[in-house]
N, CA, C and O atoms as CSV, one atom per row, in Angstrom:
chain,resi,resn,atom,element,x,y,z
A,1,MET,N,N,57.588,-66.284,60.043
A,1,MET,CA,C,57.938,-64.892,59.806
A,1,MET,C,C,57.980,-64.640,58.302
A,1,MET,O,O,58.529,-65.438,57.543
A,2,ILE,N,N,57.407,-63.547,57.892
A,2,ILE,CA,C,57.368,-63.188,56.475
A,2,ILE,C,C,58.464,-62.173,56.193
A,2,ILE,O,O,58.643,-61.203,56.931
A,3,GLN,N,N,59.195,-62.416,55.107
A,3,GLN,CA,C,60.237,-61.492,54.700
A,3,GLN,C,C,59.775,-60.780,53.431
A,3,GLN,O,O,59.257,-61.410,52.509
A,4,VAL,N,N,59.965,-59.477,53.395
A,4,VAL,CA,C,59.550,-58.668,52.244
A,4,VAL,C,C,60.795,-58.175,51.520
A,4,VAL,O,O,61.657,-57.524,52.111
A,5,ASN,N,N,60.874,-58.497,50.221
A,5,ASN,CA,C,61.985,-58.045,49.376
A,5,ASN,C,C,61.397,-57.344,48.162
A,5,ASN,O,O,60.931,-58.000,47.230
A,6,ASN,N,N,61.415,-56.032,48.167
A,6,ASN,CA,C,60.881,-55.286,47.031
A,6,ASN,C,C,62.005,-54.936,46.056
A,6,ASN,O,O,63.152,-54.726,46.450
A,7,LYS,N,N,61.638,-54.879,44.756
A,7,LYS,CA,C,62.616,-54.567,43.703
A,7,LYS,C,C,63.002,-53.096,43.689
A,7,LYS,O,O,64.133,-52.756,43.342
A,8,PHE,N,N,62.073,-52.220,44.064
A,8,PHE,CA,C,62.298,-50.776,43.940
A,8,PHE,C,C,62.093,-50.077,45.274
A,8,PHE,O,O,61.419,-50.588,46.168
A,9,ASN,N,N,62.685,-48.910,45.386
A,9,ASN,CA,C,62.544,-48.075,46.575
A,9,ASN,C,C,61.917,-46.743,46.190
A,9,ASN,O,O,61.855,-46.393,45.011
A,10,ILE,N,N,61.457,-46.008,47.187
A,10,ILE,CA,C,60.900,-44.673,46.941
A,10,ILE,C,C,61.981,-43.824,46.273
A,10,ILE,O,O,63.125,-43.775,46.724
A,11,GLY,N,N,61.587,-43.157,45.186
A,11,GLY,CA,C,62.524,-42.330,44.431
A,11,GLY,C,C,63.091,-43.011,43.202
A,11,GLY,O,O,63.656,-42.348,42.332
A,12,ASP,N,N,62.948,-44.338,43.116
A,12,ASP,CA,C,63.445,-45.065,41.935
A,12,ASP,C,C,62.539,-44.811,40.726
A,12,ASP,O,O,61.326,-44.652,40.866
A,13,LYS,N,N,63.142,-44.778,39.554
A,13,LYS,CA,C,62.392,-44.652,38.303
A,13,LYS,C,C,61.952,-46.045,37.864
A,13,LYS,O,O,62.748,-46.983,37.882
A,14,VAL,N,N,60.676,-46.183,37.467
A,14,VAL,CA,C,60.164,-47.449,36.956
A,14,VAL,C,C,59.448,-47.232,35.624
A,14,VAL,O,O,58.872,-46.175,35.369
A,15,TYR,N,N,59.503,-48.255,34.795
A,15,TYR,CA,C,58.807,-48.272,33.513
A,15,TYR,C,C,57.662,-49.261,33.631
A,15,TYR,O,O,57.790,-50.292,34.291
A,16,PHE,N,N,56.532,-48.945,32.985
A,16,PHE,CA,C,55.336,-49.767,33.108
A,16,PHE,C,C,54.377,-49.471,31.952
A,16,PHE,O,O,54.604,-48.545,31.173
A,17,ILE,N,N,53.312,-50.257,31.847
A,17,ILE,CA,C,52.247,-50.000,30.879
A,17,ILE,C,C,51.138,-49.274,31.627
A,17,ILE,O,O,50.626,-49.784,32.623
A,18,ASP,N,N,50.759,-48.077,31.153
A,18,ASP,CA,C,49.747,-47.300,31.874
A,18,ASP,C,C,48.328,-47.738,31.510
A,18,ASP,O,O,48.147,-48.657,30.710
A,19,SER,N,N,47.337,-47.092,32.087
A,19,SER,CA,C,45.936,-47.468,31.873
A,19,SER,C,C,45.480,-47.249,30.437
A,19,SER,O,O,44.457,-47.799,30.028
A,20,ASN,N,N,46.216,-46.458,29.668
A,20,ASN,CA,C,45.906,-46.250,28.245
A,20,ASN,C,C,46.655,-47.233,27.357
A,20,ASN,O,O,46.680,-47.085,26.135
A,21,LYS,N,N,47.266,-48.240,27.982
A,21,LYS,CA,C,48.022,-49.293,27.277
A,21,LYS,C,C,49.248,-48.731,26.565
A,21,LYS,O,O,49.645,-49.233,25.513
A,22,LYS,N,N,49.847,-47.689,27.142
A,22,LYS,CA,C,51.050,-47.073,26.578
A,22,LYS,C,C,52.211,-47.252,27.551
A,22,LYS,O,O,52.018,-47.290,28.766
A,23,ALA,N,N,53.417,-47.361,26.998
A,23,ALA,CA,C,54.606,-47.424,27.846
A,23,ALA,C,C,54.759,-46.088,28.558
A,23,ALA,O,O,54.572,-45.029,27.960
A,24,ALA,N,N,55.101,-46.149,29.842
A,24,ALA,CA,C,55.245,-44.927,30.628
A,24,ALA,C,C,56.385,-45.106,31.629
A,24,ALA,O,O,56.878,-46.209,31.861
A,25,CYS,N,N,56.777,-43.986,32.204
A,25,CYS,CA,C,57.860,-43.985,33.182
A,25,CYS,C,C,57.468,-43.018,34.291
A,25,CYS,O,O,56.920,-41.948,34.025
A,26,SER,N,N,57.748,-43.395,35.528
A,26,SER,CA,C,57.451,-42.516,36.654
A,26,SER,C,C,58.381,-42.874,37.810
A,26,SER,O,O,59.115,-43.860,37.758
A,27,VAL,N,N,58.331,-42.061,38.837
A,27,VAL,CA,C,59.146,-42.274,40.028
A,27,VAL,C,C,58.254,-42.850,41.131
A,27,VAL,O,O,57.123,-42.401,41.317
A,28,VAL,N,N,58.761,-43.831,41.852
A,28,VAL,CA,C,58.012,-44.454,42.946
A,28,VAL,C,C,57.813,-43.437,44.069
A,28,VAL,O,O,58.774,-42.861,44.580
A,29,LYS,N,N,56.541,-43.225,44.446
A,29,LYS,CA,C,56.199,-42.295,45.524
A,29,LYS,C,C,55.881,-43.029,46.824
A,29,LYS,O,O,56.019,-42.471,47.913
A,30,GLY,N,N,55.450,-44.298,46.697
A,30,GLY,CA,C,55.100,-45.081,47.873
A,30,GLY,C,C,55.122,-46.564,47.539
A,30,GLY,O,O,55.057,-46.949,46.372
A,31,ILE,N,N,55.214,-47.384,48.563
A,31,ILE,CA,C,55.260,-48.834,48.383
A,31,ILE,C,C,54.150,-49.455,49.224
A,31,ILE,O,O,54.036,-49.184,50.419
A,32,PHE,N,N,53.330,-50.295,48.580
A,32,PHE,CA,C,52.272,-51.025,49.274
A,32,PHE,C,C,52.683,-52.481,49.396
A,32,PHE,O,O,53.068,-53.111,48.411
A,33,VAL,N,N,52.601,-53.012,50.601
A,33,VAL,CA,C,52.887,-54.424,50.838
A,33,VAL,C,C,51.583,-55.066,51.283
A,33,VAL,O,O,50.992,-54.662,52.285
A,34,HIS,N,N,51.139,-56.069,50.534
A,34,HIS,CA,C,49.893,-56.760,50.819
A,34,HIS,C,C,50.238,-58.171,51.303
A,34,HIS,O,O,50.933,-58.917,50.613
A,35,VAL,N,N,49.751,-58.528,52.482
A,35,VAL,CA,C,50.035,-59.848,53.049
A,35,VAL,C,C,48.714,-60.570,53.274
A,35,VAL,O,O,47.800,-60.048,53.912
A,36,TYR,N,N,48.636,-61.782,52.735
A,36,TYR,CA,C,47.472,-62.638,52.956
A,36,TYR,C,C,47.986,-64.040,53.207
A,36,TYR,O,O,48.599,-64.658,52.337
A,37,ASN,N,N,47.728,-64.535,54.412
A,37,ASN,CA,C,48.310,-65.807,54.856
A,37,ASN,C,C,49.826,-65.699,54.709
A,37,ASN,O,O,50.431,-64.812,55.311
A,38,ASP,N,N,50.441,-66.555,53.947
A,38,ASP,CA,C,51.890,-66.492,53.756
A,38,ASP,C,C,52.283,-65.881,52.414
A,38,ASP,O,O,53.452,-65.935,52.031
A,39,ASN,N,N,51.330,-65.308,51.704
A,39,ASN,CA,C,51.616,-64.714,50.397
A,39,ASN,C,C,51.808,-63.204,50.528
A,39,ASN,O,O,51.041,-62.519,51.205
A,40,VAL,N,N,52.836,-62.713,49.874
A,40,VAL,CA,C,53.140,-61.285,49.891
A,40,VAL,C,C,53.114,-60.767,48.459
A,40,VAL,O,O,53.720,-61.358,47.565
A,41,SER,N,N,52.407,-59.660,48.247
A,41,SER,CA,C,52.474,-58.990,46.951
A,41,SER,C,C,52.815,-57.527,47.201
A,41,SER,O,O,52.457,-56.955,48.230
A,42,ILE,N,N,53.510,-56.939,46.246
A,42,ILE,CA,C,53.983,-55.566,46.386
A,42,ILE,C,C,53.508,-54.761,45.189
A,42,ILE,O,O,53.538,-55.236,44.054
A,43,SER,N,N,53.071,-53.542,45.455
A,43,SER,CA,C,52.745,-52.620,44.372
A,43,SER,C,C,53.336,-51.259,44.721
A,43,SER,O,O,53.632,-50.965,45.879
A,44,TYR,N,N,53.496,-50.448,43.698
A,44,TYR,CA,C,54.153,-49.152,43.849
A,44,TYR,C,C,53.201,-48.026,43.491
A,44,TYR,O,O,52.561,-48.053,42.440
A,45,ASN,N,N,53.109,-47.030,44.373
A,45,ASN,CA,C,52.315,-45.839,44.113
A,45,ASN,C,C,53.192,-44.889,43.312
A,45,ASN,O,O,54.317,-44.578,43.703
A,46,LEU,N,N,52.652,-44.429,42.178
A,46,LEU,CA,C,53.435,-43.559,41.305
A,46,LEU,C,C,52.999,-42.105,41.394
A,46,LEU,O,O,53.553,-41.247,40.706
A,47,GLY,N,N,52.008,-41.820,42.238
A,47,GLY,CA,C,51.599,-40.448,42.514
A,47,GLY,C,C,50.903,-39.742,41.374
A,47,GLY,O,O,50.706,-40.314,40.302
A,48,PHE,N,N,50.534,-38.500,41.609
A,48,PHE,CA,C,49.929,-37.616,40.615
A,48,PHE,C,C,48.737,-38.249,39.898
A,48,PHE,O,O,48.601,-38.111,38.682
A,49,GLY,N,N,47.885,-38.931,40.634
A,49,GLY,CA,C,46.681,-39.505,40.048
A,49,GLY,C,C,46.910,-40.799,39.297
A,49,GLY,O,O,45.961,-41.394,38.788
A,50,LEU,N,N,48.150,-41.245,39.220
A,50,LEU,CA,C,48.425,-42.514,38.559
A,50,LEU,C,C,48.073,-43.660,39.498
A,50,LEU,O,O,48.306,-43.582,40.705
A,51,ALA,N,N,47.523,-44.698,38.946
A,51,ALA,CA,C,47.223,-45.873,39.756
A,51,ALA,C,C,48.531,-46.537,40.180
A,51,ALA,O,O,49.597,-46.249,39.634
A,52,SER,N,N,48.430,-47.411,41.143
A,52,SER,CA,C,49.616,-48.160,41.531
A,52,SER,C,C,49.880,-49.246,40.493
A,52,SER,O,O,48.984,-49.636,39.744
A,53,VAL,N,N,51.103,-49.719,40.458
A,53,VAL,CA,C,51.501,-50.763,39.512
A,53,VAL,C,C,52.066,-51.938,40.312
A,53,VAL,O,O,52.874,-51.753,41.223
A,54,ASP,N,N,51.624,-53.159,39.955
A,54,ASP,CA,C,52.126,-54.362,40.618
A,54,ASP,C,C,53.608,-54.549,40.319
A,54,ASP,O,O,54.084,-54.187,39.243
A,55,GLU,N,N,54.317,-55.107,41.262
A,55,GLU,CA,C,55.755,-55.290,41.112
A,55,GLU,C,C,56.103,-56.108,39.866
A,55,GLU,O,O,57.111,-55.839,39.212
A,56,GLU,N,N,55.276,-57.104,39.535
A,56,GLU,CA,C,55.541,-57.948,38.366
A,56,GLU,C,C,55.447,-57.165,37.053
A,56,GLU,O,O,55.940,-57.617,36.019
A,57,GLN,N,N,54.812,-55.987,37.098
A,57,GLN,CA,C,54.640,-55.189,35.888
A,57,GLN,C,C,55.382,-53.858,35.970
A,57,GLN,O,O,55.053,-52.917,35.249
A,58,ALA,N,N,56.373,-53.780,36.841
A,58,ALA,CA,C,57.228,-52.599,36.967
A,58,ALA,C,C,58.654,-53.021,36.617
A,58,ALA,O,O,59.136,-54.062,37.065
A,59,PHE,N,N,59.316,-52.199,35.811
A,59,PHE,CA,C,60.626,-52.571,35.275
A,59,PHE,C,C,61.638,-51.449,35.483
A,59,PHE,O,O,61.292,-50.267,35.473
A,60,ALA,N,N,62.894,-51.846,35.672
A,60,ALA,CA,C,63.960,-50.888,35.949
A,60,ALA,C,C,64.421,-50.128,34.712
A,60,ALA,O,O,64.899,-48.998,34.816
A,61,THR,N,N,64.278,-50.746,33.540
A,61,THR,CA,C,64.740,-50.103,32.305
A,61,THR,C,C,63.701,-50.227,31.207
A,61,THR,O,O,62.822,-51.087,31.252
A,62,GLU,N,N,63.818,-49.361,30.233
A,62,GLU,CA,C,62.950,-49.429,29.055
A,62,GLU,C,C,63.162,-50.757,28.335
A,62,GLU,O,O,62.213,-51.345,27.815
A,63,SER,N,N,64.380,-51.218,28.307
A,63,SER,CA,C,64.714,-52.487,27.662
A,63,SER,C,C,64.007,-53.664,28.352
A,63,SER,O,O,63.502,-54.561,27.677
A,64,ASP,N,N,63.968,-53.663,29.681
A,64,ASP,CA,C,63.273,-54.721,30.415
A,64,ASP,C,C,61.769,-54.705,30.118
A,64,ASP,O,O,61.144,-55.758,29.993
A,65,LEU,N,N,61.202,-53.513,30.006
A,65,LEU,CA,C,59.783,-53.394,29.662
A,65,LEU,C,C,59.527,-53.971,28.275
A,65,LEU,O,O,58.552,-54.695,28.071
A,66,LYS,N,N,60.400,-53.653,27.321
A,66,LYS,CA,C,60.247,-54.183,25.958
A,66,LYS,C,C,60.330,-55.707,25.952
A,66,LYS,O,O,59.553,-56.363,25.259
A,67,LYS,N,N,61.257,-56.273,26.711
A,67,LYS,CA,C,61.373,-57.734,26.791
A,67,LYS,C,C,60.090,-58.345,27.320
A,67,LYS,O,O,59.654,-59.386,26.827
A,68,TYR,N,N,59.474,-57.714,28.321
A,68,TYR,CA,C,58.216,-58.201,28.876
A,68,TYR,C,C,57.092,-58.133,27.840
A,68,TYR,O,O,56.329,-59.086,27.683
A,69,VAL,N,N,56.996,-57.014,27.143
A,69,VAL,CA,C,55.933,-56.821,26.155
A,69,VAL,C,C,56.057,-57.817,25.012
A,69,VAL,O,O,55.058,-58.362,24.543
A,70,PHE,N,N,57.283,-58.052,24.567
A,70,PHE,CA,C,57.495,-58.910,23.400
A,70,PHE,C,C,57.911,-60.344,23.767
A,70,PHE,O,O,58.440,-61.067,22.922
A,71,ARG,N,N,57.676,-60.755,25.009
A,71,ARG,CA,C,58.124,-62.062,25.484
A,71,ARG,C,C,57.541,-63.232,24.705
A,71,ARG,O,O,58.190,-64.270,24.578
A,72,ASP,N,N,56.330,-63.082,24.183
A,72,ASP,CA,C,55.676,-64.178,23.472
A,72,ASP,C,C,55.712,-64.009,21.951
A,72,ASP,O,O,55.070,-64.765,21.221
A,73,LEU,N,N,56.456,-63.026,21.488
A,73,LEU,CA,C,56.530,-62.767,20.054
A,73,LEU,C,C,57.224,-63.918,19.349
A,73,LEU,O,O,58.307,-64.350,19.745
A,74,ILE,N,N,56.583,-64.404,18.300
A,74,ILE,CA,C,57.159,-65.482,17.493
A,74,ILE,C,C,57.567,-64.880,16.166
A,74,ILE,O,O,56.776,-64.208,15.503
A,75,GLU,N,N,58.796,-65.125,15.788
A,75,GLU,CA,C,59.271,-64.618,14.497
A,75,GLU,C,C,58.830,-65.565,13.391
A,75,GLU,O,O,58.942,-66.785,13.510
A,76,PHE,N,N,58.331,-64.982,12.326
A,76,PHE,CA,C,57.956,-65.735,11.140
A,76,PHE,C,C,58.927,-65.374,10.032
A,76,PHE,O,O,59.155,-64.198,9.751
A,77,VAL,N,N,59.487,-66.375,9.416
A,77,VAL,CA,C,60.466,-66.142,8.352
A,77,VAL,C,C,59.841,-66.490,7.033
A,77,VAL,O,O,60.487,-66.370,5.992
């Protein structure tokens, strides 16, 4: 039996990188669950002509999005 645990629900605000490589924010309009064998992936429909965004690239806060973007940043002193 496969169990699906999504991070966001319809109506939740999510932050993501849009197709123009810019930070953006939108409300979840729909949830897609993709099942192949025992692997489950989730993406969110953001409506209004926006493409869906994979769960791994959708964030609850602007701060979480920034952490993702700058995760590999190395400080040089």
